[in-house]
Phi, psi and omega in degrees: 000118178273147177302322178299328180280324185288309185271068184263193183304314184296315181298321180296318181292333182259002186290319183281133175230074190307126173085353180225165177061229184282352171269356182295143183302326178289344176268310187283324182302306182296328176301311183292318184300316182289328176287324176300316180301311184289333174294331174052041179086356181263185184272157180230151172240132172255115169289133179058060186291342175063228183264005177093020182309316180264322186298320184295308176295331179289322172297326176295337177275005179094002175275127178285116187245129168245145182243150169240131188210128182288320189263118184294329181293328178293320177295320181299319177297317176303319186291344172285353184244318178221155178271174182297327180293327179284307178228101178286147181228132170264123178277122181169181180280133180293344179278344186222336184287138185244129174269141183292145174106181180237146192225158175264343186215129164242137178225152186216104193247170172061038173074011191292336180297337181289346174295335173285125198261002178232151178298321179303316179295323177294318174302315178300325176300313178301315183294328176290327173297315178302321180298333183273342196262148168281160175310135181084358181287155187248145169240121185248126180235129171257126189208145173277157180262128181303138190258049182293340179294341176273000181271110171290159178305132176088352180260144188241355185234143174233127176276120183246356177207133178209118183206166180304122177090002187205137172224132173241132176217156180242140171246131187256141164250092186293330183294324185252002176063038177249153178218145170245124180268134179244124180241115176258124172248137185207157175241217188275344182280192181271348185272151178217157175252142180238132173235125181239149177217135182268149180218159164245120186278153187223125175283152181307317179303313177299318178301318179295325179289324173302317180298315181299320178299332179267003178091014180265161170236148181287118179269318176200158175216127178230165183281346182198185185285340180269013174069037175289156185298135170273125185231181178290347177259001180291136178271350179202171178211154170247113183250127177252122180251150184221137171285155176297148176288164178295149177292000000 
């Protein structure tokens, strides 16, 4: 499964869920507040900007945002909401594509770094973030913690979401550190729709090493955007990495 094939026209058109899910105010509001604080009056780049879920409200807060996005249908959906002058987007891979200019913040949210399916690509993503940043600039990643403790011996799948009309489960390939997320949507009938996406999961310690290879230091790690304590029971984290300031 290639990312270009997964994030096609149908996925782009159904991606936005205004007011609910990851678009819910209680999810989106703290994300934008924290990113605006970390931008500290400077310019920002969003890797994998998608349809502008975060970039649009962040721009409305006065932060100049530029995007990088691999999938053109997602950019087309973004363009139904804002024009190129408001949020410019460079089409390309977040591991290698460079947006013009220098920035104080690069951010990559909602587990998207795991869409890069090799360790080498993920390391390249950190280096690409560093390439965009001025001295002292920050790279922010929101990422889930692999739930391997839920896997009993011999089992390869974990159900992580179950609610009326929806079941979400992950299947793990422990040897290659890969996971496929399966999203089942169904109604009262016998038919269901399936959306699948492959990922390479990353432990926080491995993420920190990737950052170190790109010249970053870990500045902070919290369990969420409102800075709750990150513990052994946390299911996700928001990690802020920073380049050394200028001498």
